[in-house]
N, C-alpha and C positions, 0 to 999 in steps of 0.2 A: 224380648224383655221377660223377666220372671213373672209368670201368671199370678203368683201370690201377691207380688208387688202391685199388679194392676188392679187388684180388688180395692185398694185404697182409693183409686180414681172413681170407682163405682160407689164409694161412700160406705163400704163395708169394712169393719175391723176384724182381723183374724186373731183369735186367741189360741193358745196352745193348751190342749186338754191332757196335760202330762206334767209331772214334776219328779225329780229325784236329785240327790245331792251332787252327783257327778255332773249333771247338766248345768248346775249352778256354779260349781267350783272351777270347772275346766273351761269355762267360756262358751258352752253350748248355747245357753239362752241368749247371751250377747250376740252370738253369730246369727241366731234366728231373728233377733231384732234388727240387726244391721242388714242381713241379706234378704229376709222375707218380709220385714216390716211387722213382725209379730207385736201385738199391742196389749197382750194380757195373758194370764195363766189361770187355768181352773184345775182344781184338785178334788179328789173324793177318796173315801176309804179304800176303794178297790185299787186306785192308782198308787196309793201309799203301800198297800199290801204287796203289790207287784214290785215296787221299788225296794222294799225291805227284804222280802223273801227271794226276789229275783236278781239281787245284785250283792256286791261286797261293799257297797257304799257306806253302810252303817255299822260294820263289824266293830271297829274301834270305838265308835260313839256308844254303841250298846254295851261294849265291854266296860267302858268308863262308868256309864250309868248303872250298870249291874252292881258295881262296888259301893254305890251310895245307899244308905239305909232307906228302907221303905219303897224301893223301886219296884213297881209292878208294871204289867203290860200297858195299862191305860196311861199311867204317868210317863212312861218311857215313850210311847207313841206320841203323846202330846208334846213332849220336849222336842222330839225329832221333827214333827209337823210344824211346830211354831218356828223352829230354827230355819227350816226350809222356806216357809212362807215369808219370814222376815228377809231372808237372803234374796228371794225372788222379788219381793216388793222393793227392795233397795235397787236391784238391777233395773226394774221397770219404772222407777221414780222419774227418770228423765222423760219417759214417754208420758207419764201422768202430767208432768209439768208442761211439756210441749203441747199436749192436747187440752190443756186447761181443765183437767179433771174428767175428761170424757172417757179416756182410756188409761192404760197403765196399771190395771188392777190385778191382784192375785186373790183367788177365792179359797176360803177354808170353810169346811162344813161343820155345823154343829152335829153332835152325835145323832145318828138316825134313830137311836132308841127313844129320842124325845119328839118324834114326828107327831105324836098325838098329845103332847104336853105343852101347852102354851107358856105357862109360867117357867117350866124347865128350859124351854127353848130360849126365852128371853134372858134367863140367868146365865145359861151357857154362852150365849152370844156376847153378853156383857163381859164375861170372863175372857173370852178370846179377843175381843176388841181391846180390852185393857192390856192383856199380856202381849199380844203381837205389837200393839202400839205403832201402827203404820197407817197414815191417812189414806193410802191406796190399797187397803184391805177391803174385801167384800166378804160378808158372812153369808154362807149359803143356808137358806131356810126352805123347807119343802112347802109346796102349795097345797097342803092338807087343810081341812077345816080348822084344826088347831094351829096350823102355821100361819094362816092369814092374819089373825089379830096380832101375832108376834111380829109379823112383817110390818104392819102398820105402826106398832109401838116402837120398834127399832128405828124405822125411818123418822119417826117423830122425835127421836133423840139425836138424829144426825148420824146414825150408823149406816154405812153402805150395805146393801142387801142384794145378793144374787138369789132370786127366787128359782128354786129347782123343782124337778119332778112336775113340770107343767105339760099337760097333754091336750087339754080341751080349750076351745075358744070361750066356752062359758066360764070356766075357771079363770081364763085370762082376763075377762072383764072384772072378775072379783079381785084379781091381783092388782090390776090398774086402779081399782077403787081404793084398795088398801094403800097403794103408793100415793095417790092424791090426798087421801085423808092424813097420811103420815106427814107429808110435806106441809099441809095446811096447819097441822098441829105444831110442827117445828117453826113455821113462820109466825104463828100466833104467839109462841113462847119467846119470840125474838131471835130465833136461830137463823142461820144463813142457809137458805135452801139451795144456793149455788154450790155449796160444798158437799152435798150428799148425792150419791149416785146409786142407780139400781138397774139391773137387767132382769128380764123375765125369760127363763131358759125353757124353751119349748123343745121337747124331746121328739126326734124325727124318726130314726130308723126303728126304734122300739115299736112305734105305732105301725109302721109298715109291716113289720114281722107279725104283729098280732092280727092285723086285717088279712094279710096273705094266708095265715093259717086257717082263718075262717073261710076264705075263698077256696082253699084247697079241699077243705072238708066238703063243701058244696059241689065242687068239681068231681070229687071221687064218687059222690052219690049219683051223678048223672054223666058218666064218661061218654065222650064222643057225640054229645048232643049239641044243638045250636046254643042252648043255654049255657053249656059248659064252656063253649068258645067265648061267649060274652063275659062270663065270669073270669076266664083267663085274661081277657083284655083289661080287666080292672086291677090286676095284680101290679104292684109297684106304683100305684097312683095315689093312694090315700094320704100318705104322709106329706108329700109335696103339696097336694091340693089343700090339705088342712093348714099348712104353714102359709101358703099364699093368701088364704082367706083371713088367717090370723093377722097378717101384715096389713091387710086392708082395714081390719078392725082396729089395729094400732093407730093407723092414720086418722080414723074417725074419733077414737077416744082421746087422742091428743090434739083436739081441735075444739074451739068454742070458748066461751067466756071464762069458764072455770079454770081451764088449763092456761089460757092466756094471762090470767091474773098471776098465776105462779111463774109462768115464763117471764113476765115483766119483772119479777123479783130475782131473776137469774137462774131459775130452775131448769134442769135438763130433763128431757123425757126419759121414761123407762124403756130402753130399747129392747126389742126382741132379740134374744140370743139363741141361735140354732144349736142345740145340743144333741148328743147321740148321733153324730153325723158320719161315723164310720159305716160303710156299707156292709150289712150282714149277709145279704144274699149274693153269692158269687155270680149269679146270672145278671145282676145289675152292674152298671158302671161303678168303679171304685171311687169316682168323684161325683156321683149323682147328687149327693146332698150338699155339695158346695155349688156346683154349676147351676142347679135348679133354683137356688135360694140367694142369688146375688142381687142385692138392692141397697139403696141408700139408707143410712141410719139403722143398720143392723150389725149384729156381731155373729160370727160363726166360730165356735170353739172346736178345734179339730185334733184328733190323735196324731201322733207323729207319722204313722204309715199313710194316713189320708193326706196329710200335708205333703209328704214326699211324692205321692201319686199326683196330686194337683200341680205341684211344681214341675213335674215331668211331662204331663200331657193334659193339663186342665185348660179350660177356656174361661176367660174372665168376662164374658159377655153377660150383662145384666138380664136375668130372666124372671125375677121375682114378680114382676107385674105383667108378665105375658101369660096368655092362656087362662085368664080368670074365669071366663064363661065355661071353659072346659073343666076347670077345677070344680066349679059348682056342679056341673053335670056329673062328674065322676063321683062326688060325694052323694049326690042325689041317687045315682044308680046303685051305690052300695046300700043306701037305706031301702031302696025299692027291692033289693035282693034279700032283705031281712037282716042286714048287718047294721046294728045300731051303733053309731059312733059314740053316743053318750055312754052306752054300756061298755064299749071297748075302752074308752078313756078312763072311766071310773075304775075298771078292773086294772088298767095299767098303773094308775096312781097307787092302788092298794098293793099290787105286785111290786111296784117300784120301791115302796117303803120296805117291804119284806126283803127284797134283794139287797137294798142298802144295809139293812140290819145284818143279813148274812155276810155281806162283804166286810162289815165292821167287825163281826165276830171272827171272821177269817183273818183279818188284819191283826186283831189282838192275839190270836193263836200263833201267827207268824212271829210277833214280837216275843211272846212267851217262849217259843222254841229258840229264838235268838238269844234271849236272856239265859236260858238253861245252857246253851252252848257256850256262852261267854263265861259262865261260872265253872266250866270244866277246866281243869289245869291244862295249860298249853303243852303240847307234845314237844319233845326235845327238838331244837332247831339245828340247822347246819350252817356253817360259814364257808364260803368259797374263798380260796386263797390262790393267787396267781404268782408265778415267778416274778422276781423283782423287776426285771427289764420290761416284761409285759405289763406289770402293774403301773410302772412309770408312764408307759405309753397310754394306757387307759386313763390314768389321772390327768395327763395333759389334754387328752381329747375331752374329758368331762369338764375340765377347767375352761376350755375354749367354748364349750356349749354354755356353761354358766355365764361367762363374761359377755357373751353375745346374746343371752336370753333365748337361745335356740330351742330349748325345751318348750317354753311358752309359745314360741312361734310355730313349732311343730304342731302342738295341740290346737293352735288357732288356724291350722291349715294354711300357713303362709307359704305361698309358692315361691317366694324370693329365696327360700332356703336352697332352692335348686336353680332353675332357669327363669323363674318368674312367669312361666306360661300356664299350663293346666295341671301342674302337679298336685294342686289342692284337691283335684278330683280323684286322686289315687289313694287317699288316706283313710278310707272307711275301715281299714284293718286296725286302726287305733282303738276303735270301740268294739271290735268283733267279740272279744272274750267276754266283756261285760254284757253285750247285747244277748249272747247266747244264754246267759243265766235266766233271762226273762222267758226263755222257751224250754226250760227244764221239764215242765209238765208234758209238753208235746214229745220231747226227746225220750222221756221215760216211757210214755205210752208206746212209742215206736219200738223201744227196746223190749217191752213186755209182749208186744205183738210178735216180734221175731223169736222171742224165747218160747212163747206158747203156741206158735203157729207151725209146729212140726219142722222148723228149719234146723237142720243139723249143721249147715255151713252158710256163711255169708261171704260173697265174693265181691271185692271192690275193684272196679275197672277205672283206672285213671293214669295220668302221666304227670311226671314232675311234681309240682306242689300239691296236686290232688292226691298223690299216693304216699308222699313222704311221711306225713303224720300218722296215717293208718298203719304204715309199716312199723313205725316206732311203737304204736299201741299193741300191735300183734306180737312184737318181740318182747315188750316189757310185761304184758299181762298174760300172754300165752293163751291156752285154752282153759276157760273157767267151767266148773261143773254146771251142768244143766243149761249151758249157754252155747250158741252156735260157735263154730270155729271160724275165725276171720282169716281169709286168704286175700292177698293183694296181688293183682296182676297189672304190671306197668310196662309190658313188653309185647311186641307182636312176633317174637321169636317162636316158631312152631313148637320147638322142644319144650319151652316154658309153658305154652298154652296146653300142650298135651299133659305135662306134669300136673298142672292144676286140675285139668279135666278128669284125670284118673283119680285125683285125691278127693273129689267131691261127689256127692250124690245129687245129680241134676234135679231129681224129683223133689228134693228137700233142700234146695239151695235158694237163698235170696241174693239178688244181685243189685249192687249199688253202682250206678254209673256217675262218676264225678268229672264234670267238665264245666268250668266257669262260663266259657263262651258257648258251649254246646255244639261247637263246630270242629273241635280238635279231631283230627282224622283217626288216630289210633283208638281212642275209647269208643268212637262210633263204629269202627270195624269190629272191635271186640264185642260191643253190645249186640250188633247184628248177628254175629256168630253165635253167641250164647243164647240170644233170644230164640234163634232158630232151633238150637239144640234142645232147649227146655220146652219149646212148643212141640217138638217131635215127641217128647216124653210125656207131657201132660195135657197137650191140646192148646189151641190158640186162645180159648176163652179164659183159661186159668193162668197162662204164661205171664200176662201183664201184672198179675197180683204178686209175682215173684220179683218184680223190678221196682227200684226207686231211683230217682234222679236228684243229683245235687248240681244246680246250674243257675245261671242268671235268669231273672224274670224276663219272659218274652223270647227266650232263645228257642232255636229249632228243637233242641232236646226237650225243653219243657212242653212244647206243642206235641211232640211224639209221645212223651210220657203220659200226657193227658188223654190222648186217644187210645193208647195201647191197652 
């Protein structure tokens, strides 16, 4: 059974920490709801920035908005965000209805510029609540000193709130107090407390990274000692321990006469939502912050990559209430080593606000650039024309696809278009072009590395589909000034290998080994040959820096590339 689906049996709701227009328009979110049981969506300025700058989803939308008088970056972003949030809320509304308002929410953040402005936050939240106009919207408000009274006021008006940037258990108590006060105000005013919902988003991996940095500093000051070993053993423990104890605090706070009076009126508790659950340290499991925090009456909002990883190899065994004594001991040990968790969490809140502001500014800059591009006149376009007989055949095929709704079925990964077996697992290529746009920054950094790392040549080793596109690029673009010359080798013919070898300078050549499975014989033979040749020229220590691999995760080629 799908491990993500099994989380529901443990009482945990999985929300998606991601949004973009194509996910909504082409059925991606519906598939995640149906296949994985996704029960909500969270967004933030960084997610929207990546969606706008890292995809073509919004080109036409921005072009249309650019023609409207008074369109600036902030108003265009708001229009895009509100449209996406409304779309997602409508898709999630059946989940909201089925869960009786416990799940099915989509979260939208007030401007992080207002993190220290109570009145401004309330005003902005009112504006978003009215404009989005969806009962399953949550307004994200940070757990800053200025944010807490805003949270109370908004809940007191019946507005759903996702409390963000929560790190410490001390502040969690204050957040719950604001929640209870808000519901009491709403009830006193005659409002329906059963219709308002809230989550408290405790950030996990950010805390881990901060504590690990402090531990590393202490380890570096006493390398090789018994104390250093004890410090090393504490790495990767703080965030999960903090979350486990926060959950115990949650159970205590939502118990007793005060809460029972609200619960009797139909109120639902303010669940803890585990946020920042993508693993940042590659030494840790990529599903650490899902597996360790599975428990009843909780939410985990996960980025797509973490969701994919958990679906692939996660375990849905509840662990949230296991090892509580060890969690207390780990946090006590950190304090004993001079690492104050209060100081860490206070700093994380301040840094978190600053990072959100930077992300918001980056978002507005991306929208500004998109607006400028939209206002540039379009280049001349081309029209493809087929011979009449071929055009008629194409038209008949397209009509057949239209009549049978095959295009929608294709994008829905409908295996019945073929044999009805596992063809739905073969269709990740549908999104590959769009997905790569999100990685433009990494690809450009790799290009700059090759350009500035004394490489005169780049040699791609691959067979079939792995080499066809590079061959086209090499033929179309040729050799560009101040860039390496791209060579493609897709043959084990000795004459061709010799021709390539004499055309390149092995000491200044970068080699890309492209093999999806990582087990294709020919590329592996070629890789071994050229690795030996380059090692002979520059030494074993440097040879690995001249090689890069394109392959499936977990393949033998990936393992070799990691070690080399």
